[in-house]
BANULUM-970513 format. One record per residue (C-alpha): residue in one letter; chain; residue number from 0; y, x, z. Coordinates in pm, whole numbers, m for minus. Example, Ala and Ser with C-alpha at 12.3 -4.5 7.8 and 13.67 -1.06 7.14 Angstrom:
("A", "A", 0, (m450, 1230, 780))
("S", "A", 1, (m106, 1367, 714))
# end
This chain:
("M", "A", 0, (1764, m5304, 3646))
("I", "A", 1, (1724, m4964, 3492))
("R", "A", 2, (1464, m5017, 3268))
("S", "A", 3, (1653, m5329, 3172))
("A", "A", 4, (2003, m5002, 3086))
("L", "A", 5, (1805, m4878, 2878))
("I", "A", 6, (1674, m5169, 2659))
("A", "A", 7, (2029, m5214, 2605))
("L", "A", 8, (2129, m4884, 2508))
("L", "A", 9, (1837, m4834, 2200))
("A", "A", 10, (1980, m5207, 2118))
("L", "A", 11, (2306, m5094, 2028))
("P", "A", 12, (2202, m4888, 1708))
("L", "A", 13, (2075, m5151, 1563))
("L", "A", 14, (2356, m5449, 1680))
("A", "A", 15, (2611, m5210, 1486))
("Q", "A", 16, (2417, m5145, 1202))
("T", "A", 17, (2473, m5522, 1182))
("V", "A", 18, (2757, m5582, 1228))
("P", "A", 19, (2983, m5528, 890))
("S", "A", 20, (3227, m5248, 853))
("P", "A", 21, (3577, m5429, 797))
("T", "A", 22, (3654, m5089, 530))
("A", "A", 23, (3270, m5170, 374))
("P", "A", 24, (3416, m5328, 94))
("A", "A", 25, (3674, m5056, 30))
("E", "A", 26, (3482, m4779, 6))
("D", "A", 27, (3216, m5043, m237))
("S", "A", 28, (3508, m5044, m441))
("I", "A", 29, (3587, m4722, m507))
("I", "A", 30, (3235, m4585, m494))
("Q", "A", 31, (3174, m4815, m819))
("R", "A", 32, (3483, m4773, m934))
("F", "A", 33, (3433, m4365, m974))
("R", "A", 34, (3059, m4409, m1112))
("A", "A", 35, (3229, m4485, m1479))
("H", "A", 36, (3362, m4148, m1453))
("A", "A", 37, (3027, m3966, m1431))
("K", "A", 38, (2984, m3694, m1752))
("P", "A", 39, (2922, m3339, m1807))
("R", "A", 40, (3108, m3112, m1680))
("T", "A", 41, (3354, m2912, m1919))
("V", "A", 42, (3238, m2572, m1980))
("T", "A", 43, (3492, m2280, m1951))
("S", "A", 44, (3405, m1990, m2139))
("T", "A", 45, (3164, m1748, m2078))
("T", "A", 46, (3283, m1483, m1802))
("T", "A", 47, (3226, m1128, m2015))
("L", "A", 48, (2991, m937, m1826))
("S", "A", 49, (3159, m598, m1694))
("P", "A", 50, (3004, m252, m1847))
("E", "A", 51, (2800, m166, m1511))
("E", "A", 52, (2647, m502, m1534))
("R", "A", 53, (2589, m465, m1935))
("N", "A", 54, (2347, m157, m1787))
("T", "A", 55, (2168, m336, m1580))
("V", "A", 56, (2031, m670, m1780))
("R", "A", 57, (2006, m381, m2080))
("R", "A", 58, (1791, m166, m1844))
("F", "A", 59, (1596, m399, m1785))
("R", "A", 60, (1443, m523, m2037))
("E", "A", 61, (1375, m193, m2126))
("A", "A", 62, (1193, m153, m1850))
("K", "A", 63, (1008, m479, m1778))
("P", "A", 64, (722, m447, m2018))
("S", "A", 65, (646, m165, m1871))
("V", "A", 66, (578, m324, m1489))
("V", "A", 67, (256, m551, m1469))
("F", "A", 68, (148, m686, m1170))
("V", "A", 69, (m154, m610, m1000))
("S", "A", 70, (m424, m861, m808))
("A", "A", 71, (m792, m663, m689))
("H", "A", 72, (m1081, m828, m504))
("L", "A", 73, (m1379, m764, m361))
("K", "A", 74, (m1747, m875, m416))
("G", "A", 75, (m1942, m1010, m102))
("T", "A", 76, (m2106, m1287, 1))
("D", "A", 77, (m2071, m1612, 177))
("L", "A", 78, (m2228, m1576, 487))
("D", "A", 79, (m2309, m1963, 504))
("T", "A", 80, (m2464, m2038, 126))
("R", "A", 81, (m2587, m1575, 57))
("D", "A", 82, (m2400, m1678, m263))
("E", "A", 83, (m2158, m1352, m447))
("T", "A", 84, (m1823, m1410, m317))
("R", "A", 85, (m1472, m1224, m441))
("I", "A", 86, (m1244, m1178, m115))
("P", "A", 87, (m881, m1093, m184))
("A", "A", 88, (m827, m743, m154))
("G", "A", 89, (m441, m742, m282))
("R", "A", 90, (m247, m857, m473))
("G", "A", 91, (145, m586, m544))
("T", "A", 92, (309, m439, m901))
("G", "A", 93, (192, m143, m1095))
("F", "A", 94, (370, m2, m1400))
("V", "A", 95, (266, 195, m1678))
("W", "A", 96, (203, 561, m1665))
("D", "A", 97, (148, 695, m2039))
("E", "A", 98, (19, 605, m2369))
("W", "A", 99, (m373, 613, m2266))
("G", "A", 100, (m348, 262, m2060))
("H", "A", 101, (m289, 461, m1654))
("V", "A", 102, (m154, 145, m1435))
("V", "A", 103, (m9, 374, m1103))
("T", "A", 104, (5, 161, m785))
("N", "A", 105, (3, 151, m412))
("H", "A", 106, (m307, 234, m273))
("H", "A", 107, (m316, m70, m31))
("V", "A", 108, (m271, m252, m342))
("I", "A", 109, (m637, m295, m441))
("S", "A", 110, (m806, m190, m117))
("A", "A", 111, (m913, m438, 216))
("E", "A", 112, (m889, m408, 551))
("R", "A", 113, (m1009, m638, 855))
("E", "A", 114, (m883, m511, 1232))
("G", "A", 115, (m711, m231, 1094))
("R", "A", 116, (m1065, m91, 916))
("L", "A", 117, (m1067, m9, 556))
("L", "A", 118, (m1329, m267, 359))
("G", "A", 119, (m1303, m85, 65))
("D", "A", 120, (m1144, m48, m266))
("A", "A", 121, (m1164, m315, m548))
("D", "A", 122, (m1429, m418, m702))
("E", "A", 123, (m1240, m607, m954))
("V", "A", 124, (m904, m578, m1085))
("E", "A", 125, (m662, m770, m1341))
("I", "A", 126, (m397, m661, m1516))
("T", "A", 127, (m106, m892, m1658))
("L", "A", 128, (145, m777, m1835))
("A", "A", 129, (521, m916, m1890))
("N", "A", 130, (368, m1085, m2171))
("G", "A", 131, (154, m1277, m1940))
("K", "A", 132, (m180, m1170, m2066))
("A", "A", 133, (m436, m1026, m1834))
("Y", "A", 134, (m701, m815, m1911))
("K", "A", 135, (m931, m607, m1659))
("G", "A", 136, (m879, m284, m1469))
("R", "A", 137, (m1077, 6, m1295))
("V", "A", 138, (m1001, 131, m1027))
("I", "A", 139, (m1058, 541, m1174))
("G", "A", 140, (m848, 781, m953))
("T", "A", 141, (m732, 786, m543))
("S", "A", 142, (m570, 944, m243))
("F", "A", 143, (m546, 786, 74))
("A", "A", 144, (m303, 1090, 186))
("Y", "A", 145, (28, 947, m70))
("D", "A", 146, (m103, 561, m105))
("I", "A", 147, (m149, 639, m472))
("A", "A", 148, (m433, 509, m704))
("V", "A", 149, (m442, 482, m1085))
("I", "A", 150, (m562, 186, m1236))
("Q", "A", 151, (m684, 222, m1600))
("A", "A", 152, (m627, m178, m1783))
("F", "A", 153, (m871, m209, m2067))
("A", "A", 154, (m571, m367, m2289))
("P", "A", 155, (m465, m308, m2591))
("L", "A", 156, (m313, 8, m2620))
("E", "A", 157, (m14, m107, m2826))
("A", "A", 158, (92, m290, m2561))
("M", "A", 159, (78, m63, m2287))
("R", "A", 160, (448, 113, m2284))
("P", "A", 161, (494, 356, m2067))
("I", "A", 162, (796, 406, m1831))
("P", "A", 163, (1000, 671, m1880))
("I", "A", 164, (1008, 952, m1595))
("G", "A", 165, (1305, 1104, m1450))
("R", "A", 166, (1322, 1277, m1122))
("S", "A", 167, (1369, 1260, m746))
("R", "A", 168, (1505, 1624, m662))
("D", "A", 169, (1828, 1536, m809))
("L", "A", 170, (1924, 1193, m677))
("Q", "A", 171, (2202, 1164, m426))
("V", "A", 172, (2281, 966, m150))
("G", "A", 173, (2526, 645, m292))
("Q", "A", 174, (2321, 608, m656))
("S", "A", 175, (2248, 330, m769))
("V", "A", 176, (1907, 242, m812))
("M", "A", 177, (1701, m127, m922))
("A", "A", 178, (1341, m210, m833))
("I", "A", 179, (1150, m428, m979))
("G", "A", 180, (833, m628, m865))
("N", "A", 181, (613, m916, m823))
("P", "A", 182, (742, m1016, m428))
("F", "A", 183, (578, m1336, m314))
("G", "A", 184, (412, m1339, m690))
("L", "A", 185, (708, m1389, m858))
("D", "A", 186, (702, m1152, m1116))
("H", "A", 187, (921, m900, m1254))
("S", "A", 188, (1155, m989, m1033))
("L", "A", 189, (1493, m693, m985))
("S", "A", 190, (1696, m655, m658))
("R", "A", 191, (1996, m367, m676))
("G", "A", 192, (2082, m125, m406))
("V", "A", 193, (2181, 246, m349))
("I", "A", 194, (2062, 521, m201))
("S", "A", 195, (2079, 481, 168))
("A", "A", 196, (1897, 817, 227))
("L", "A", 197, (1682, 1068, 134))
("G", "A", 198, (1426, 1290, 245))
("R", "A", 199, (1264, 1045, 506))
("E", "A", 200, (933, 1055, 643))
("I", "A", 201, (733, 772, 654))
("A", "A", 202, (391, 674, 788))
("T", "A", 203, (86, 534, 584))
("G", "A", 204, (m227, 347, 762))
("Y", "A", 205, (m412, 703, 744))
("S", "A", 206, (m207, 883, 1013))
("T", "A", 207, (m16, 1149, 697))
("F", "A", 208, (278, 1116, 650))
("I", "A", 209, (510, 1112, 315))
("T", "A", 210, (752, 1376, 306))
("D", "A", 211, (1105, 1299, 92))
("S", "A", 212, (1022, 987, 52))
("I", "A", 213, (1343, 705, m80))
("Q", "A", 214, (1508, 514, 129))
("T", "A", 215, (1721, 241, m41))
("D", "A", 216, (1926, m94, 31))
("A", "A", 217, (1736, m244, m291))
("A", "A", 218, (1547, m559, m142))
("I", "A", 219, (1158, m507, m120))
("N", "A", 220, (918, m768, m6))
("P", "A", 221, (556, m802, 3))
("G", "A", 222, (434, m775, m364))
("N", "A", 223, (745, m551, m410))
("S", "A", 224, (481, m219, m324))
("G", "A", 225, (343, m27, m597))
("G", "A", 226, (611, m82, m832))
("P", "A", 227, (922, 73, m982))
("L", "A", 228, (1237, 261, m779))
("L", "A", 229, (1500, 297, m1081))
("D", "A", 230, (1769, 524, m1147))
("S", "A", 231, (2083, 365, m1371))
("G", "A", 232, (1971, 503, m1637))
("G", "A", 233, (1671, 293, m1613))
("K", "A", 234, (1383, 662, m1570))
("L", "A", 235, (1135, 589, m1278))
("I", "A", 236, (1238, 781, m991))
("G", "A", 237, (1040, 695, m727))
("M", "A", 238, (732, 369, m646))
("N", "A", 239, (822, 114, m389))
("T", "A", 240, (534, 195, m109))
("A", "A", 241, (763, 19, 216))
("I", "A", 242, (995, m220, 419))
("V", "A", 243, (1091, m213, 757))
("A", "A", 244, (1063, m540, 890))
("T", "A", 245, (1127, m773, 1181))
("R", "A", 246, (804, m997, 1266))
("G", "A", 247, (791, m1344, 1013))
("E", "A", 248, (1054, m1164, 722))
("G", "A", 249, (1070, m974, 486))
("S", "A", 250, (1306, m652, 383))
("V", "A", 251, (1545, m634, 595))
("G", "A", 252, (1806, m401, 393))
("V", "A", 253, (1528, m78, 472))
("G", "A", 254, (1321, 43, 228))
("F", "A", 255, (1065, 315, 201))
("A", "A", 256, (980, 487, m186))
("L", "A", 257, (744, 711, m290))
("P", "A", 258, (958, 1032, m474))
("V", "A", 259, (864, 1047, m874))
("D", "A", 260, (813, 1413, m828))
("T", "A", 261, (515, 1298, m600))
("L", "A", 262, (386, 1141, m872))
("N", "A", 263, (395, 1349, m1081))
("M", "A", 264, (237, 1616, m898))
("V", "A", 265, (m97, 1369, m713))
("V", "A", 266, (m130, 1115, m1006))
("P", "A", 267, (m247, 1358, m1315))
("K", "A", 268, (m510, 1409, m1015))
("L", "A", 269, (m658, 1168, m988))
("I", "A", 270, (m656, 1083, m1312))
("A", "A", 271, (m847, 1374, m1445))
("K", "A", 272, (m1070, 1399, m1135))
("G", "A", 273, (m1056, 1051, m890))
("R", "A", 274, (m937, 1213, m597))
("I", "A", 275, (m757, 1582, m481))
("E", "A", 276, (m1082, 1777, m400))
("P", "A", 277, (m1034, 1813, m38))
("L", "A", 278, (m1051, 2108, 216))
("R", "A", 279, (m1493, 2178, 178))
("M", "A", 280, (m1640, 2131, 486))
("G", "A", 281, (m2012, 2131, 453))
("F", "A", 282, (m2125, 1775, 576))
("T", "A", 283, (m2147, 1372, 564))
("T", "A", 284, (m2085, 1091, 757))
("L", "A", 285, (m2212, 789, 867))
("T", "A", 286, (m1984, 466, 670))
("P", "A", 287, (m1829, 313, 932))
("Y", "A", 288, (m2022, m55, 902))
("D", "A", 289, (m2356, 207, 888))
("A", "A", 290, (m2219, 328, 1230))
("E", "A", 291, (m2126, 28, 1357))
("R", "A", 292, (m2394, m214, 1309))
("N", "A", 293, (m2681, 58, 1340))
("F", "A", 294, (m2504, 259, 1717))
("G", "A", 295, (m2229, 30, 1803))
("I", "A", 296, (m2055, 284, 1793))
("T", "A", 297, (m1670, 195, 1646))
("R", "A", 298, (m1452, 488, 1713))
("G", "A", 299, (m1518, 920, 1541))
("L", "A", 300, (m1736, 983, 1286))
("V", "A", 301, (m2078, 1051, 1296))
("I", "A", 302, (m2228, 1315, 1137))
("S", "A", 303, (m2500, 1213, 933))
("E", "A", 304, (m2645, 1511, 706))
("V", "A", 305, (m2492, 1928, 716))
("E", "A", 306, (m2511, 2153, 457))
("P", "A", 307, (m2722, 2423, 581))
("D", "A", 308, (m2505, 2747, 393))
("S", "A", 309, (m2151, 2565, 483))
("P", "A", 310, (m1865, 2620, 697))
("A", "A", 311, (m2014, 2294, 890))
("G", "A", 312, (m2320, 2433, 862))
("R", "A", 313, (m2217, 2774, 1011))
("A", "A", 314, (m2041, 2627, 1309))
("G", "A", 315, (m2374, 2474, 1459))
("L", "A", 316, (m2261, 2079, 1372))
("R", "A", 317, (m2532, 1852, 1429))
("P", "A", 318, (m2649, 1638, 1214))
("L", "A", 319, (m2893, 1326, 1285))
("V", "A", 320, (m3176, 1398, 1266))
("H", "A", 321, (m3456, 1170, 1151))
("D", "A", 322, (m3869, 1159, 1153))
("E", "A", 323, (m4154, 1105, 838))
("A", "A", 324, (m4105, 807, 908))
("G", "A", 325, (m3654, 761, 877))
("R", "A", 326, (m3700, 658, 1206))
("I", "A", 327, (m3338, 827, 1451))
("Q", "A", 328, (m3482, 1097, 1663))
("S", "A", 329, (m3156, 1239, 1846))
("M", "A", 330, (m2794, 1133, 1758))
("G", "A", 331, (m2534, 1401, 1529))
("D", "A", 332, (m2264, 1509, 1648))
("I", "A", 333, (m1941, 1285, 1635))
("L", "A", 334, (m1593, 1372, 1558))
("L", "A", 335, (m1326, 1261, 1786))
("A", "A", 336, (m1015, 1470, 1665))
("Y", "A", 337, (m905, 1721, 1416))
("Q", "A", 338, (m665, 1967, 1418))
("G", "A", 339, (m544, 1705, 1715))
("A", "A", 340, (m528, 1449, 1521))
("T", "A", 341, (m733, 1233, 1657))
("I", "A", 342, (m939, 1031, 1325))
("E", "A", 343, (m957, 660, 1388))
("S", "A", 344, (m1184, 608, 1086))
("A", "A", 345, (m1328, 845, 769))
("G", "A", 346, (m1046, 658, 542))
("Q", "A", 347, (m768, 827, 710))
("F", "A", 348, (m994, 1166, 766))
("M", "A", 349, (m1005, 1187, 417))
("A", "A", 350, (m638, 1113, 383))
("L", "A", 351, (m618, 1435, 646))
("L", "A", 352, (m840, 1612, 451))
("E", "A", 353, (m624, 1538, 96))
("Y", "A", 354, (m291, 1612, 247))
("L", "A", 355, (m391, 1979, 420))
("A", "A", 356, (m557, 2038, 31))
("M", "A", 357, (m228, 1997, m76))
("V", "A", 358, (48, 2114, 121))
("E", "A", 359, (m171, 2370, 217))
("A", "A", 360, (m265, 2478, m131))
("K", "A", 361, (2, 2755, m192))
("K", "A", 362, (m126, 2863, 229))
("P", "A", 363, (m475, 2785, 291))
("K", "A", 364, (m601, 2741, 641))
("D", "A", 365, (m871, 2997, 756))
("K", "A", 366, (m1015, 2760, 1109))
("V", "A", 367, (m1006, 2428, 1121))
("V", "A", 368, (m1114, 2261, 1514))
("F", "A", 369, (m1301, 1951, 1578))
("D", "A", 370, (m1299, 1823, 1860))
("V", "A", 371, (m1625, 1682, 1937))
("L", "A", 372, (m1888, 1449, 2086))
("R", "A", 373, (m2191, 1524, 2224))
("D", "A", 374, (m2386, 1444, 2442))
("G", "A", 375, (m2198, 1276, 2647))
("Q", "A", 376, (m1974, 1559, 2654))
("I", "A", 377, (m1621, 1665, 2421))
("I", "A", 378, (m1664, 1986, 2262))
("Q", "A", 379, (m1412, 2202, 2053))
("V", "A", 380, (m1601, 2322, 1722))
("T", "A", 381, (m1400, 2602, 1505))
("L", "A", 382, (m1517, 2570, 1140))
("D", "A", 383, (m1359, 2912, 1008))
("L", "A", 384, (m1334, 2829, 658))
("R", "A", 385, (m1360, 3201, 487))
("T", "A", 386, (m1695, 3304, 714))
("P", "A", 387, (m1952, 3402, 378))
("A", "A", 388, (m2274, 3327, 313))
("G", "A", 389, (m2519, 3426, 600))
("G", "A", 390, (m2276, 3519, 812))
("P", "A", 391, (m2263, 3462, 1142))
("A", "A", 392, (m2196, 3058, 1317))
("V", "A", 393, (m1884, 2972, 1578))
("K", "A", 394, (m2010, 2905, 1846))
("P", "A", 395, (m1878, 2641, 2004))
("Q", "A", 396, (m1609, 2619, 2327))
("P", "A", 397, (m1568, 2355, 2616))
("A", "A", 398, (m1234, 2113, 2491))
("S", "A", 399, (m1033, 2130, 2771))
("I", "A", 400, (m936, 1819, 2843))
# end
């Protein structure tokens, strides 16, 4: 009985479709009669743009040639075919810094990560200008601490239009801003907003913080990274760097830009030397890949070499020891923390050194402290950065943990 009733219910919609509605002929007549009136709508006079809108249009047109699309790749090997392959590293936005073809973007745009571990900077970079023409680029300077990268674009210099530079120290909450970028690959997209707050501190991926960041409600999405944030006069006041987003969503109205005053301090150093000169310690470490492949070590940094006449050498840090055949006889010290901050990767450690080199330029540190894993025990080693050549070594002290 239940089965029969179910069949009857399922059949009702089908039967309903076969029974003609008594109003169907009238409806068909109306449809046919109104089809005859199909024609384009009469265009009303074009709305006059407000002064604010005219300014936005003008500033966007002026800035557009200075904004570029950045595509980066790493060279890799296909594990199946053993052929060389290109691994996508990142895609984002950049802008022309000067008349010599230098392009500024975020470091995370031109680097690749896997499970939070830095694989490296891009081997190949392509810069696409506003006219759609693409040119080769090369990364010539990076800063982990400030999430900045500088690219030399090999494009005709006459095609590279530097963006006008403003100043961020005079900004005020509430003033209008414009963001230009390539969100989700949609090139040269414009969004507008205001400065929501100033002096924000945002974390990089390397346990450092960018201070005095600009918070804005201008829409910033994946692909906007490295793009310019402009004031109403079309001048660069920041580089769009980060957003607050919930899982699976893009912009939720909280974006952050690196202030242009910081860019103006860091970028010239990256162009001139390729990096910010970090504090000199006097040791080198294994790459994370070599440390994991050879020793199964996935945390901290393994010291591979120590300069005898250096802060590290005088403090007694131990490197790897090899025999005459190159075989490892004893493990070197493993750096676990620096000044109390856990060392997650080589990139993060370099960022810490860069950050301190910039922040403490006016008042350099005399001593720095490492937590070190040695022979299964965690100890603290203090490096005296002022110790003269031939001075006494600093004796390692047990860590209070």
